[in-house]
N, CA, C and O atoms as CSV, one atom per row, in Angstrom:
chain,resi,resn,atom,element,x,y,z
A,1,MET,N,N,-52.199,-182.594,144.772
A,1,MET,CA,C,-53.495,-182.584,144.118
A,1,MET,C,C,-53.635,-181.260,143.361
A,1,MET,O,O,-53.232,-180.209,143.859
A,2,ALA,N,N,-54.203,-181.316,142.168
A,2,ALA,CA,C,-54.348,-180.129,141.336
A,2,ALA,C,C,-55.326,-179.137,141.959
A,2,ALA,O,O,-56.224,-179.517,142.710
A,3,ARG,N,N,-55.137,-177.881,141.640
A,3,ARG,CA,C,-56.030,-176.840,142.153
A,3,ARG,C,C,-57.454,-177.073,141.640
A,3,ARG,O,O,-57.661,-177.391,140.469
A,4,GLY,N,N,-58.427,-176.910,142.535
A,4,GLY,CA,C,-59.810,-177.110,142.154
A,4,GLY,C,C,-60.249,-178.562,142.265
A,4,GLY,O,O,-61.398,-178.893,141.972
A,5,MET,N,N,-59.329,-179.432,142.692
A,5,MET,CA,C,-59.675,-180.844,142.825
A,5,MET,C,C,-59.706,-181.210,144.310
A,5,MET,O,O,-58.978,-180.637,145.121
A,6,THR,N,N,-60.551,-182.159,144.642
A,6,THR,CA,C,-60.628,-182.666,146.003
A,6,THR,C,C,-60.465,-184.169,145.951
A,6,THR,O,O,-60.162,-184.721,144.893
A,7,SER,N,N,-60.658,-184.835,147.063
A,7,SER,CA,C,-60.556,-186.284,147.089
A,7,SER,C,C,-61.779,-186.945,146.454
A,7,SER,O,O,-61.806,-188.164,146.285
A,8,THR,N,N,-62.792,-186.147,146.099
A,8,THR,CA,C,-63.964,-186.694,145.423
A,8,THR,C,C,-63.669,-186.782,143.932
A,8,THR,O,O,-62.745,-186.128,143.450
A,9,PRO,N,N,-64.435,-187.574,143.197
A,9,PRO,CA,C,-64.184,-187.674,141.754
A,9,PRO,C,C,-64.672,-186.460,140.969
A,9,PRO,O,O,-64.495,-186.402,139.752
A,10,PHE,N,N,-65.290,-185.481,141.654
A,10,PHE,CA,C,-65.832,-184.307,140.978
A,10,PHE,C,C,-64.990,-183.078,141.289
A,10,PHE,O,O,-64.690,-182.824,142.456
A,11,PRO,N,N,-64.599,-182.304,140.272
A,11,PRO,CA,C,-63.876,-181.062,140.557
A,11,PRO,C,C,-64.809,-180.032,141.173
A,11,PRO,O,O,-65.991,-179.977,140.833
A,12,ILE,N,N,-64.290,-179.231,142.061
A,12,ILE,CA,C,-65.087,-178.171,142.679
A,12,ILE,C,C,-64.446,-176.847,142.268
A,12,ILE,O,O,-63.350,-176.505,142.713
A,13,MET,N,N,-65.141,-176.124,141.423
A,13,MET,CA,C,-64.637,-174.850,140.933
A,13,MET,C,C,-65.376,-173.725,141.641
A,13,MET,O,O,-66.601,-173.764,141.751
A,14,LEU,N,N,-64.660,-172.745,142.113
A,14,LEU,CA,C,-65.280,-171.623,142.798
A,14,LEU,C,C,-65.268,-170.403,141.885
A,14,LEU,O,O,-64.222,-170.000,141.376
A,15,THR,N,N,-66.434,-169.830,141.691
A,15,THR,CA,C,-66.596,-168.643,140.853
A,15,THR,C,C,-67.448,-167.652,141.630
A,15,THR,O,O,-68.443,-168.048,142.236
A,16,PRO,N,N,-67.087,-166.388,141.628
A,16,PRO,CA,C,-67.895,-165.396,142.344
A,16,PRO,C,C,-69.345,-165.392,141.839
A,16,PRO,O,O,-69.594,-165.496,140.638
A,17,THR,N,N,-70.285,-165.272,142.766
A,17,THR,CA,C,-71.716,-165.271,142.426
A,17,THR,C,C,-72.045,-164.174,141.435
A,17,THR,O,O,-72.818,-164.394,140.503
A,18,LYS,N,N,-71.473,-163.000,141.620
A,18,LYS,CA,C,-71.744,-161.889,140.716
A,18,LYS,C,C,-71.394,-162.255,139.278
A,18,LYS,O,O,-72.142,-161.938,138.353
A,19,GLU,N,N,-70.258,-162.921,139.094
A,19,GLU,CA,C,-69.832,-163.329,137.760
A,19,GLU,C,C,-70.808,-164.351,137.155
A,19,GLU,O,O,-71.128,-164.274,135.969
A,20,LEU,N,N,-71.275,-165.296,137.961
A,20,LEU,CA,C,-72.249,-166.285,137.495
A,20,LEU,C,C,-73.553,-165.625,137.082
A,20,LEU,O,O,-74.100,-165.928,136.022
A,21,LEU,N,N,-74.056,-164.717,137.924
A,21,LEU,CA,C,-75.338,-164.074,137.649
A,21,LEU,C,C,-75.279,-163.141,136.449
A,21,LEU,O,O,-76.232,-163.065,135.673
A,22,GLU,N,N,-74.172,-162.435,136.293
A,22,GLU,CA,C,-74.029,-161.553,135.136
A,22,GLU,C,C,-74.011,-162.362,133.833
A,22,GLU,O,O,-74.637,-161.968,132.850
A,23,ALA,N,N,-73.301,-163.478,133.827
A,23,ALA,CA,C,-73.248,-164.320,132.633
A,23,ALA,C,C,-74.628,-164.912,132.335
A,23,ALA,O,O,-75.046,-164.974,131.178
A,24,ALA,N,N,-75.328,-165.345,133.380
A,24,ALA,CA,C,-76.666,-165.919,133.193
A,24,ALA,C,C,-77.640,-164.889,132.637
A,24,ALA,O,O,-78.444,-165.202,131.759
A,25,GLN,N,N,-77.572,-163.685,133.136
A,25,GLN,CA,C,-78.471,-162.635,132.655
A,25,GLN,C,C,-78.149,-162.287,131.204
A,25,GLN,O,O,-79.054,-162.123,130.385
A,26,LYS,N,N,-76.881,-162.178,130.893
A,26,LYS,CA,C,-76.459,-161.812,129.543
A,26,LYS,C,C,-76.839,-162.885,128.519
A,26,LYS,O,O,-77.218,-162.568,127.392
A,27,GLN,N,N,-76.736,-164.154,128.918
A,27,GLN,CA,C,-76.978,-165.252,127.988
A,27,GLN,C,C,-78.350,-165.900,128.190
A,27,GLN,O,O,-78.654,-166.914,127.563
A,28,ALA,N,N,-79.172,-165.323,129.056
A,28,ALA,CA,C,-80.556,-165.755,129.288
A,28,ALA,C,C,-80.688,-167.218,129.711
A,28,ALA,O,O,-81.409,-167.993,129.083
A,29,TYR,N,N,-79.982,-167.587,130.786
A,29,TYR,CA,C,-80.181,-168.917,131.360
A,29,TYR,C,C,-80.323,-168.805,132.871
A,29,TYR,O,O,-79.972,-167.790,133.474
A,30,ALA,N,N,-80.840,-169.860,133.461
A,30,ALA,CA,C,-81.111,-169.870,134.906
A,30,ALA,C,C,-79.936,-170.478,135.671
A,30,ALA,O,O,-79.154,-171.261,135.132
A,31,ILE,N,N,-79.838,-170.095,136.933
A,31,ILE,CA,C,-78.835,-170.645,137.842
A,31,ILE,C,C,-79.589,-171.402,138.938
A,31,ILE,O,O,-80.464,-170.836,139.594
A,32,GLY,N,N,-79.255,-172.663,139.136
A,32,GLY,CA,C,-79.880,-173.440,140.213
A,32,GLY,C,C,-79.290,-173.045,141.562
A,32,GLY,O,O,-78.120,-172.674,141.654
A,33,ALA,N,N,-80.100,-173.126,142.592
A,33,ALA,CA,C,-79.635,-172.814,143.945
A,33,ALA,C,C,-79.720,-174.080,144.789
A,33,ALA,O,O,-80.787,-174.684,144.904
A,34,PHE,N,N,-78.603,-174.478,145.375
A,34,PHE,CA,C,-78.544,-175.695,146.172
A,34,PHE,C,C,-77.917,-175.366,147.520
A,34,PHE,O,O,-76.833,-174.787,147.584
A,35,ASN,N,N,-78.593,-175.731,148.580
A,35,ASN,CA,C,-78.067,-175.522,149.923
A,35,ASN,C,C,-77.471,-176.835,150.418
A,35,ASN,O,O,-78.199,-177.745,150.816
A,36,LEU,N,N,-76.145,-176.928,150.391
A,36,LEU,CA,C,-75.455,-178.138,150.816
A,36,LEU,C,C,-74.540,-177.793,151.988
A,36,LEU,O,O,-73.682,-176.916,151.883
A,37,TYR,N,N,-74.730,-178.478,153.078
A,37,TYR,CA,C,-73.887,-178.248,154.243
A,37,TYR,C,C,-72.652,-179.138,154.209
A,37,TYR,O,O,-71.574,-178.732,154.643
A,38,ARG,N,N,-72.812,-180.346,153.694
A,38,ARG,CA,C,-71.694,-181.279,153.581
A,38,ARG,C,C,-71.707,-181.851,152.181
A,38,ARG,O,O,-72.315,-182.894,151.941
A,39,ILE,N,N,-71.045,-181.184,151.258
A,39,ILE,CA,C,-71.087,-181.615,149.865
A,39,ILE,C,C,-70.462,-182.998,149.695
A,39,ILE,O,O,-70.861,-183.745,148.801
A,40,GLU,N,N,-69.482,-183.353,150.541
A,40,GLU,CA,C,-68.860,-184.672,150.442
A,40,GLU,C,C,-69.909,-185.766,150.625
A,40,GLU,O,O,-69.906,-186.765,149.904
A,41,ARG,N,N,-70.806,-185.573,151.594
A,41,ARG,CA,C,-71.854,-186.558,151.847
A,41,ARG,C,C,-72.801,-186.634,150.664
A,41,ARG,O,O,-73.204,-187.725,150.263
A,42,ASP,N,N,-73.159,-185.496,150.105
A,42,ASP,CA,C,-74.127,-185.453,149.037
A,42,ASP,C,C,-73.578,-185.978,147.712
A,42,ASP,O,O,-74.343,-186.441,146.865
A,43,LEU,N,N,-72.276,-185.911,147.527
A,43,LEU,CA,C,-71.677,-186.438,146.314
A,43,LEU,C,C,-71.505,-187.957,146.370
A,43,LEU,O,O,-71.242,-188.597,145.351
A,44,GLY,N,N,-71.652,-188.515,147.542
A,44,GLY,CA,C,-71.599,-189.966,147.664
A,44,GLY,C,C,-70.315,-190.388,148.249
A,44,GLY,O,O,-70.082,-191.583,148.431
């Protein structure tokens, strides 16, 4: 299986939070916050 892929149909990419927040601040967009304990269940 390719890196960043799981058995779900959605790729899961991991990016450091600091990198996400810096990009959002620089480009003036919001970051959603989601608390998921079992993402497999939530993806269906």
